[in-house]
C-alpha positions as CSV (number, residue, x, y, z in Angstrom):
1,M,25.4,47.4,250.9
2,A,27.8,49.9,250.2
3,N,27.9,51.2,246.4
4,L,31.1,49.7,244.8
5,P,33.8,52.2,243.4
6,A,33.0,53.4,239.9
7,S,35.6,51.5,238.4
8,A,34.8,48.3,239.8
9,N,31.4,48.6,238.1
10,A,32.8,49.6,234.8
11,T,33.4,46.5,231.8
12,P,36.6,45.5,231.8
13,P,38.8,46.9,228.7
14,A,38.4,44.0,225.4
15,V,41.9,42.1,225.5
16,A,42.7,42.1,221.8
17,G,43.9,38.3,220.6
18,P,46.7,38.0,218.4
19,P,46.5,39.2,214.9
20,E,45.4,37.4,212.1
21,T,48.4,36.6,209.8
22,V,48.8,36.6,205.9
23,V,51.3,35.0,203.8
24,L,52.5,36.6,200.7
25,L,53.3,34.4,198.2
26,H,55.1,36.5,195.0
27,G,55.6,34.6,191.5
28,L,57.8,33.5,188.9
29,G,61.1,35.5,188.8
30,R,60.7,37.5,191.6
31,T,61.5,37.8,195.6
32,G,59.5,38.3,198.4
33,A,60.5,42.1,198.4
34,S,58.2,42.1,194.9
35,M,55.0,42.1,197.7
36,W,56.7,45.1,199.9
37,W,54.0,47.5,199.0
38,L,50.7,44.8,199.8
39,A,52.8,44.0,203.0
40,R,53.2,47.6,204.5
41,S,49.5,47.8,203.5
42,L,48.3,44.8,205.0
43,R,50.8,45.7,208.3
44,Q,48.7,49.2,208.5
45,E,45.1,47.3,208.5
46,G,46.6,45.0,211.7
47,Y,47.7,41.7,210.4
48,H,51.0,39.7,211.1
49,V,52.4,39.7,207.4
50,I,55.3,37.4,206.6
51,A,56.7,37.4,202.5
52,P,59.2,34.9,202.0
53,S,61.2,34.6,199.2
54,Y,61.3,30.9,197.3
55,P,63.8,29.1,195.0
56,W,61.7,29.5,192.3
57,R,64.7,28.5,189.9
58,T,66.2,25.4,191.5
59,Q,63.2,23.9,193.4
60,S,60.1,22.2,191.5
61,L,56.5,23.5,192.7
62,E,56.3,20.0,193.9
63,Q,59.0,20.5,196.1
64,L,58.4,23.8,197.0
65,A,54.7,22.6,197.9
66,G,55.8,19.5,200.0
67,T,58.7,21.0,201.9
68,W,59.4,24.2,201.5
69,L,56.1,26.0,202.0
70,P,55.4,23.6,204.8
71,A,58.7,24.8,206.5
72,Q,57.6,28.3,206.2
73,L,54.0,27.4,207.8
74,S,55.5,25.6,210.7
75,A,55.3,28.6,213.3
76,L,51.7,29.5,212.3
77,A,50.1,26.2,213.7
78,G,48.9,27.9,216.5
79,A,47.8,31.0,214.9
80,P,44.4,31.8,215.2
81,R,43.7,32.3,211.2
82,V,46.0,32.4,208.3
83,H,44.9,34.1,205.0
84,F,47.0,33.8,201.7
85,V,47.7,37.0,198.8
86,T,49.6,35.4,196.0
87,H,51.0,36.8,192.9
88,S,51.1,34.8,189.6
89,M,52.5,31.6,189.8
90,G,52.5,32.1,193.8
91,G,48.9,30.8,193.3
92,I,49.7,27.7,191.7
93,L,52.3,27.0,194.7
94,L,49.3,27.6,196.8
95,R,47.3,25.2,195.2
96,A,50.1,22.4,195.0
97,W,50.4,22.4,198.7
98,L,46.7,22.1,199.4
99,R,46.5,19.3,197.2
100,E,49.7,17.9,198.8
101,H,48.8,18.9,202.5
102,G,44.8,19.3,202.5
103,A,43.4,22.6,203.8
104,P,44.8,23.2,207.9
105,E,41.8,24.5,210.4
106,N,43.1,27.9,210.4
107,L,43.3,28.6,207.0
108,G,41.6,31.6,206.5
109,R,40.9,33.4,203.3
110,T,42.9,33.5,200.1
111,V,43.2,36.1,197.5
112,M,45.1,35.7,194.0
113,L,46.7,38.2,192.4
114,A,46.9,37.4,188.5
115,P,46.8,33.1,188.6
116,P,47.9,31.5,185.6
117,N,45.0,28.8,186.9
118,A,45.0,27.6,183.3
119,G,48.4,28.2,182.3
120,S,49.6,31.2,180.0
121,E,50.1,30.7,176.3
122,I,53.9,32.3,176.4
123,P,55.2,28.8,178.0
124,D,53.5,27.0,175.1
125,R,55.3,29.7,172.5
126,L,58.6,29.6,174.5
127,A,59.2,26.3,176.5
128,G,61.5,24.7,173.1
129,Y,64.3,27.5,173.7
130,A,66.9,26.7,176.0
131,V,67.4,30.4,177.0
132,F,63.7,30.9,178.0
133,R,64.1,27.5,179.9
134,W,67.1,28.8,181.4
135,L,65.7,32.4,182.3
136,I,62.2,31.1,184.1
137,G,63.9,28.0,185.8
138,R,62.8,24.8,185.8
139,N,58.6,25.7,186.7
140,G,58.2,28.3,184.1
141,P,58.0,26.1,181.4
142,R,55.4,23.8,183.5
143,L,52.6,27.0,182.8
144,G,51.4,26.3,179.5
145,T,47.9,25.9,178.5
146,A,48.0,22.3,177.6
147,P,45.8,19.8,179.1
148,D,48.5,18.0,181.2
149,S,50.1,21.2,182.3
150,L,50.3,21.3,186.1
151,P,48.1,24.3,186.2
152,R,45.1,22.5,185.1
153,S,46.3,19.3,186.7
154,L,45.5,20.9,190.1
155,G,41.7,20.6,190.2
156,P,39.4,23.5,191.5
157,W,39.6,25.1,194.7
158,P,39.0,22.5,197.5
159,E,35.6,23.1,199.0
160,N,37.0,23.3,202.5
161,A,40.1,25.8,201.8
162,G,37.7,28.7,202.5
163,D,36.8,31.6,199.9
164,L,38.8,32.3,197.4
165,G,38.9,35.5,195.6
166,I,40.8,36.3,192.1
167,I,42.0,39.6,191.0
168,A,43.2,39.9,186.9
169,G,44.6,42.6,184.9
170,D,44.0,43.9,181.4
171,R,46.3,46.7,180.8
172,P,49.4,44.9,179.0
173,L,52.6,47.1,179.0
174,P,54.1,47.0,175.2
175,G,55.4,43.6,174.1
176,L,56.4,41.2,171.7
177,T,54.4,38.8,173.2
178,N,51.1,40.5,173.7
179,D,49.7,39.2,170.9
180,W,50.1,35.4,171.7
181,L,47.3,36.1,174.3
182,P,43.6,36.0,173.7
183,P,42.5,39.5,175.1
184,P,41.4,40.6,177.3
185,H,45.2,39.9,178.8
186,D,47.6,41.8,181.6
187,G,50.7,40.9,179.1
188,K,51.3,37.9,180.7
189,V,48.2,35.6,181.4
190,S,44.8,36.2,179.8
191,V,41.6,37.1,182.3
192,A,40.0,34.1,181.2
193,S,42.8,31.9,182.3
194,T,42.9,33.1,185.9
195,H,39.3,31.9,186.6
196,L,38.9,28.8,188.5
197,S,36.8,26.6,189.5
198,G,35.5,27.2,193.2
199,E,36.2,31.1,193.2
200,R,33.7,33.1,195.5
201,A,34.8,36.7,193.2
202,H,36.5,37.6,190.6
203,V,37.4,40.9,189.5
204,V,39.5,43.0,186.4
205,L,41.4,45.8,186.9
206,P,43.0,48.3,184.2
207,F,46.6,47.0,185.4
208,S,49.9,45.3,184.0
209,H,50.8,41.8,185.4
210,T,54.0,43.1,186.6
211,W,52.4,45.9,188.5
212,L,49.2,44.6,189.6
213,G,50.0,44.6,193.1
214,W,51.3,48.0,193.7
215,H,48.2,50.1,193.0
216,R,45.9,51.3,195.7
217,A,43.1,50.5,193.5
218,T,44.3,46.5,194.2
219,V,45.4,46.9,197.9
220,A,41.8,48.3,198.9
221,P,39.5,45.0,197.1
222,V,42.9,42.7,198.8
223,L,41.9,44.0,202.1
224,R,38.1,43.9,201.6
225,F,38.2,40.4,200.6
226,L,40.4,39.1,203.3
227,R,37.6,41.1,205.7
228,D,34.5,40.3,204.0
229,G,34.9,37.7,201.6
230,R,33.8,39.7,198.6
231,F,35.1,42.5,196.5
232,D,33.5,46.1,196.5
233,A,30.8,46.4,193.7
234,T,32.7,49.7,192.9
235,S,36.1,48.3,192.0
236,G,37.0,46.9,188.4
237,R,34.4,44.7,186.5
238,G,33.6,41.5,188.0
239,K,31.1,39.4,190.4
């Protein structure tokens, strides 16, 4: 039998599948633009990224979790894998959505940046002031540390919701509210309050709450966790 041409014997090149998706959820008082640096870094790694802005001032977290977030995710039902990276209250929104709807089959890994998983002492102090309530909308006063506060009512991370990694900060910017928080903290949330039962990994980095996601030293462990389900042992302090 005649030999086949070399091209016929060659292994066909692998066909790349659709990229994995990362959904970015910003925090209180912010927009999707506040996640720009993370979005850029994730796209450079080949992820499909969406970073929507949600109406944090006018809609309750229950409304956002019940209708707004599902509408954003409806087009991703057929995506091969969907990860989440959240900042601050964005992590509480994600937890509320999981409680309301359960974890979809294509849910991947989640990284939370500075989440008030056990609340923050700042709303405890200021929720009684009308100006504060106007500034932070209807959800901010609900992020306190009382046993019946929204973050504490959401329970542990669901077992079927994939790996959860948490990155906390411990370098607050100068501010009047710093003395209200038990150290170490990032100026808005204490490191202790970022923990959540069911987390797979937790790391502390020397940055403030607002700017935690704008450092290369934060982006690197985010990428590592989405890929491998763990943080690099040399990045920050944690497990």
